[in-house]
Every structure is written in C-alpha cells, then in structure tokens.
C-alpha positions, 0 to 999 in steps of 0.5 A: 164695572167695579161695583162688586168690589169692596173698594174701601177694603182694597184701599185699606190693604194697599194702605198697609203695604204703603205704610210698611214699604214707604212706596206709593200705591195707587188704586185705579179704575181703568185709567182713572185714579181713585186714591193714592196711599204713600209717604207723599203724593205727586201730580197724578200725571207723574204717578200714572206716567207708566200706564201706556207701557204697562201690560193690560193682561190680567193673568199676571202682574206687570212692570215698567222701567223708564229710561230714567230707571223709575220702576212702576208695577201694575196688578189687576184685581181680577176682572173687576176693572180695578188695578193697583199701581206700585211706584214709581220707585227708584233703585237707590236714593237719587242724587241731585244729578239723577233728580234733574234728569228725572225732572226734565223728562217728567215735565214733558208729561207732568207740566205742573210738577215742581222740582221741590215736590220731586225732591221731597217725593224721593226723600220720603219714598224708600229706595228699592232694588229691582229684585226686591221691587218684583218680590213686593209686586208678587207679594201684593198680587198674591194677596189680592188674586190668591196666586204666586209668581216668582220674580223670574216668572214675572220677567219671563212673561216678556217672551210671551208678549213681544210688543210689550217686550220693547217697552220695558227693560229686560231682566238682565238689565234689572240685575245690572241695576241691583245693588249687588248680584242676586244669590242663586239660592235666594228665592229658593230660601225665601220660598222655603222660609215662607212655606215654614211661616205659612204652616206654623213650622217653628222648629224648622224656621229655627233650624235655618238660623237667625237669617243674618246671612240672608240680609246681605243678599237683599242689599248692601251692608249700609244701615238703610239697606239692612233696614230695607232687608228686614222690612222686606222680610217682615212684609213677606212674613205678613203675607205668609201668616195671612195665607196661613190663616191669621186674621189680616188685622192681627198680622198687620198689627204685628208687622207695624210693631216690627216696623217701628222697631226697625225704623227706630234702630240707629245702627246695623248691630241693633237691627241684627240683635233685633232679628236674632232675639225676636226672629221675625219669621218665628213670631209670625209662625207662632201666630199661624200655629196658634191659628191652625191648632184647633180648639175643640172646646175639650181641655183634654183633646186640646192638650192631646192636639198640642202634644201632637204638634210638638212631637209629630216627628216622634213615633207617638202611640195612642197609649203614650198620648193617653198616658200623657193626659191621664186618660185611657187609650180607648176613651181618648180615641173616642173623644178625640175623633168626636171632637177633632173630627178625625182619628189620632193616627190620621191627625198625626199623619197629616202633621208628618206629611206637612213636614215631609212636603217641606223636606221633599221641596227644600232638601235632597234627603232620600225617601228613606231618610225622610221616613226615618226622621219622621219615625215612620215604621218603614219607607214603604209605609211612609209612601203609602201614607203620603199618597193617602194624604196628598193624592200623589207619591213622594217621588211625584211630589218632589218632581213637581217641587218647583210648582209646589213651592210657587203655590206657596205651600200645601194646596190642600190646606184646610186653613184657607178660609180666613186668608181668603176672607179679603177676596170674598169680601172684595169680590175678587 
C-alpha cells in the first residue's frame, strides 16, 4: 500500500524533527513499526502502546494522553497507509515516583521493559508541555500533508468523534497540565510570526521585537524551559522557511546551527542574548527573501527588483527606479517585463498586497490606514488593486482572517514548488 511513498525521504524528515526536538518519531506501515528515530529507543510495545486509542481518521492529526499523562500523537501520510507516531513524551522531567507509576502500568503491555531503560528514555527525551506538543504535531502534519491545523482545531475534533472522545484527555485537562496558562494571543502571535517568516518579511519581524516576551509564554523561566522555547521557535521557523520556498536541506542546516548554539548555552542570559543578537526568525526570513527574490540573469533588472523589495511601502515610480539604476524609464520598463515576466507596477503591487494581507490579518488598522502606510494614491485604488491581485476585497479577506491565518500565508503564492518537493517525491 505504501509502495508509492519515498520511505527513505519520509524517514529523513522525521529524523530531522527528532534531532531538533529530542522526541521519538516512529514510522509505521499500518500497525507495523518500520523505523524509530529518537534520542533513545525502547521496546516496540511501549512505543506503540497508544495505537488502540489514536484516531484512524486521515484528514487530521490525532493525539492520546494516557492515564500516566504520557502524550502520543499520530499523523497519517495521506492515503499511503503509512503513519508517524510522535512520542510518548512527558510534560515535565518525571520524578522517581512518576517513573515507578509509568513502569508499573507499562509492564502490562510491554513485559520486556526494564526500569533502567525507562529511566534512560526519559533522561534523554525532552519534556514538552501539552500545548507545545500539539503545536509540533501540527507542524509535522503541515510538512507532510501540506495543511495546517491549530492546536485548538486538533482538540476540536474531539466533539466530532464521540467514540474517540472517551479515550483521550480533554483540552481543558491539557491546559491544567501545562506549566503555566496559555496566553490568549499566543497562537495569533505565532501565526503572525510564521506568516512573516514564510513571506520573507524581515522588517515586519523586526517590528515585533526580539521575542523575549514570547519565551515565557512557552514555559517557565528555567534554563531547560527557555531552551525548549527557543527550540520550538527554531523548529517552527524551519517549517515556515520550507513553506516559503527554501530548500529543506538549507533550512534544516540553519536549524542544526541554531540548535547547537541553544544546547551549548549554560545560562538563560546566554539564550536571550543569542535570540536578541541573531533574531532567529529574521535569519530564516532572510533565507526566504533570497529564495523568493528572483534572479533574472540581468544585473540591472535584479537591482531593480532588489530596490522594490526594500522600498515597496513607498510610492516608487518607474522614473525613480530607472534613475536609481541609471537606465531610461522606457528601456527599464521594456527590459523588466521581458526578464521578470510582469510590469514594474504589477510587481510592486504584489509586494504591497502581500504586506496588506498581513496587516488585515494581524492588526486593527483601517483600510484608509493600510492604504496610507503602503503609499497607495487613495483607499479606493488600494481596494481595486487588492481585489485584482487576490480576487477578493480587503473587507472580505479580513472577514476570513482566521481561515487565512490557518492557511499559513497567501494561498496564491507562486513560490510553493520547492516547498512541495517533499510531497512530490514522496508521493503524498
């Protein structure tokens, strides 16, 4: 059933997630384990113990929390018959009493399990809060199946599957388990940040600050929790960059570099300095920007494109652009359309509308204010251009803002071919 899937490529992807998050990921064909990637391995019976309680639905990821609060997630790779188990993981570093309880129950279904192997397992598997566990489950599902479910939406599927509901812990209990209450705007902020990274919007990311206020919302102020928070930020940015067109190997290489720096830190202050000086999301957005900024093979046109990307919020005229790169307006217009495939005004409009989308989704700015910020001649003209580029009015787009955010950016992006390469090769 899984013959059309590139299993080595799928395995490589979950191996990278395992390296970054220090959580086991198991590739399965039906109920058979093909391979497990993780800091340590345990008996297959322990790793797959949650299978009877996980949903078999393929249109969304599922999760299960055991009576001992071990969390396991499952993602189906399309209709291939393959699935990925994430975990089991624990929401904190288990104490000896916790381990004894887990071991006693685990022996019922994994008789070959030893207490020392269980202790070694949880000494190497990174603790992760339930909210962050669901965020990672969502991220991996998005990479494999080209879709995005927020943690709230994943837990929301409980109401649609009553028989499954009785087997799992409700989202309310998940929140009680987490290290601290989830901030109301946390997911909105995360969605906004990932949109900016995916679209290479460096200045917009910089306007959000260095994310020091974001870190406490992901865990306590301990060194391990702060490391975990930055690892999560790094992981989400990896996915955003890939979705924005960056080659997976390039994005993962950047991720491994940051991971090494994070893990090498011995104080919280070192981690904060790392994030402030390097601004992790900006680094990924820079990769996206260089990927999405086309190279036409003409030095003058490439210079014009670079100028537009850096000044799209201004009222850039063809004459101003031509003067900047020392060409006549007429010749530049002809050359630009020939090399870039569209006129200068059309290219500039698309850049402006990309920024307008972000403001419509993540701010309360009025249409008049957005029009002014992006230097449109009038609000009416802004609305006309927006509809021409997107096919809908700004008001309609804002009305569907939640859906637009969950779709992880502009769905009409022409830079998806590279981010879809995994799915094409893997056949999912």
